[in-house]
N, C-alpha and C positions, 0 to 999 in steps of 0.2 A: 159645715166644714169637716167635722169629725167623720161624718158618713163618707164624704169624698175620699178622705185620707184612708179610711178603712177599706173602701173598694179598691183603691190604688194598690195598697199593700197586699190585699188578697190576690190581685192580678199578678203582682210581682212574685208572691210565694208560689202561686200556681205555675207561673212561667219557670221558676227555678226548679220546680219538681219535674218539669217536662224536658228542660234543656240542660246540657252539660255546663253551660255558662251563659249568663245574661250580663251584657255590658251596660254601662250607665245610660239612662235615658237622656236624649238630647245631644249625645256625642256625635252622631252622624246626621240625625234628622230630628226636628222638634217633635216631641211626644213619641218618638220611636226609640227602641233599644235593639242593638244587634244581639243576636242569639247564636249559640254554637251547639251543634250536635255532631259529635265526633270531630272531624276536621272540616265540617261544612257550616256555612253561615247563612243567616237570613235576618228578618226583622219582625218584632212584635210592636204593637202600639201600646199606649198606656191603659188600654182596657184589657190587655192580654191577648188581643186578636193577632193571629199570624198574618201580617200584611205581605211578607216576602218569605216564601218557604226556604228553609235552610238546605239549599241545593248547590250553593256556590263555594268554590275553593277560596275565594277572597272577594271582598266588596270594598271599593274605594270610597272616598268622601264625596258627598254631593257637591256639585259646582266646580269640581276640579277640572273637568274637561268640558262640561256643558251645563248651563244653568238648570238646576232641578234634576240632573242626571247623575248617577254614580256608575263607575265602571265595575263590571262583574267578570269573574273568571271561572271557567269550568274546564278541567283537563288542558290547561294552558291555552285556552281559547277565550277571547274577550268579547264583551258586548256591553250593553247599558240597561239599567232600570231607571225609571223615573221616580219622583217623590210620592207617587201613588202606589208604587210597588209593581207597576206594569213593566214588562220587558220590552223596551223600545227598540233595542238592537239585539238580536239573538247572539249569544256567545259562540260565534263560528270563525272569528278572525284570529290569526296568529299575533297580530298587533294592530293597535289603533292609535293614530297620532292625535295631535291637538287640533281642534277646530280653528280655522283661520290661518293655519301655517302656510298652506298652498293657495287656498281660495276661500273667500269669505263664506262662512257657514258650512264649509266642507272639512272633513277630516280624512286623511289617507288611511286606508286599510290594507292589510296584507294577508294573503292565504297562499301557503306553499311558495313563498318568494315571488308571488305575483301581486301587483299593486293596483288599487282602484280608489274610489272615494265614496263616502256616505255623506249625506247632508244632515243638518241639525234637526230634521224630523225623523231620522233613522232610515231614510230611503237610500238605496244604492244608486248613486248618480253615475258612477263609472264602474263597471264590473272589474274585479281584480284579475285582469288577464295580461297585464303589462309587466315586463321584466324591470322596467324603471319608468318613472314619470318625473319630468323636470318641473321647474317653477313656471308659473304663468307669467307671460310678458317678457321672458328671457330672449325669445326669438321674434315674437310677434305679439302685439297687444291682444290679450284675452286668449292666447293659445299657449299650450304646454307641449313640449316634445315628449313623445312616448317611444318605447323600444320593445320590440318582440324579436327574439332570436337574432339580435344584432342588426335588426332592420328598424329604421326610424320613420316616424310620422308625427302628426299633431292631433291633439284634441282641443276643442274650444271650452270656454267656461260654462257651457251648458252640458258638457260631457259628450258632445258629438265628435266623432272621428272625422275631422275635416281633411286630413291627409292620411291616407292609409300607410301603415308602417311597412313600406316595401323598399325603401332606399337604404343603401349602405352608408350614406352620409347626407346631411343637409347643412348647407352653409347659412350664413346670416342674410337676412333680407336687406337689400340695398347695397350689397358689396359690389355687385357687378352692374346691376340695373335697378332703378327705383321700383320697389314693390315686388322684386323677384329674388328668389334664393336659388343658388346652384344645388343640384341634386346629383347623386352618383349611384349607379347600379353596375356592378361588375366592371368597374373602372371605365365606365362610359358616363358622360356628363350631359346634363340638360338643365332646365329651369322650371320651377313652379312659381306661381304668383301668390299674392297675399290673400286670395280667396281659395287657395288650395288647388287651382287648376294647373295642369301641366302645359306650360306655354311652349316649351321646347323639349321634345322627347329626349331622354338620355341615350343618345346614339353616338355621341362624339367622343373621340379619344382625348380631346382637349378643347377648351373654349377660352379665348382671350378676353381682354377687357373691351368694352364698347368704346368707340372713339379712338382707339389706338392707331388704327390704319385709316378709318373712314368714319365720319360723323354718323353716329347711331348704328354703326355696324360693329360686329365682333368676329374675329377670325375663329374658324372651327377646323378641326382636323379629324380625318378618318383614314386609318391605314397610311399615314404620311401624306395623304392627299389634303390639300388646303382649299377652304372655301370661306364664305361669309354668311352670317345671319344678320337680320336687322333687329331693331328693338321692339318689333311686334312678334318676333320669333320666326319670321319667314326666312327661307333660304334664298338670299340674293344671288349667291354664286355657289353652285354645288361643288363639294370637295372632289376634285379630280386632279390627275397628275399634270395636266397641261395648264394649270392656273398659276404656276410659279412666275412666268414671265409677266402675266397681267398684274400680279401682286407687286413685283419689282417696279413695274412702270407706275403703278398707283403710288408706291412709296416715294419714288423720285418726284412725282407731281406734287406731293404734299410737302416736300422739303423746301 
């Protein structure tokens, strides 16, 4: 016992002669002590071995963001080390959120005000290319809305881009038609389905509700010309200026 104590004290004395400051053992990690050289931090173990070189501007507590990981910072860029001292996520991100906040086992990351996700193995599941990312399930189960240059699309919970961010706006699914969402490009409207397919190309100045004039039909308008599409997305009556009489007759018949 005396020999073990002597060895431990010798390691501490050696460490203190090498580092500007040695913090208490066990404060961050069992059998480890945080060490400081100038304004940089690392870790030694209780044998005096340098398990994490003092290269970080700050080191957080293990387990705060992820079990067995601690957040590290270099030049205001963040990453993670594990409890073996390995750099699991390189400190390249301007910020890292909490795991599970948006998606199980994922954390949001930011670089130059662009957002993406890493998983709990440190892999980049969604590259930080988006101006914003919404919550999963807000519009569609397992999908999150993404935005680039004020254009909107969707990613799924595997990180795949299921709808490219090309639309000026995307409505909620089911508002006009089951499993469809209205989309808009340059003030022209269409529909996508819940697989991300464009069921109705955004070519119309306006689209009404299905069933308002005719069961399973919706009125569409192009340059003040009126027509109808059906609930398969097909054009039943092309928008043209001589449809007004047909529509008035249809309306009278349904009254």
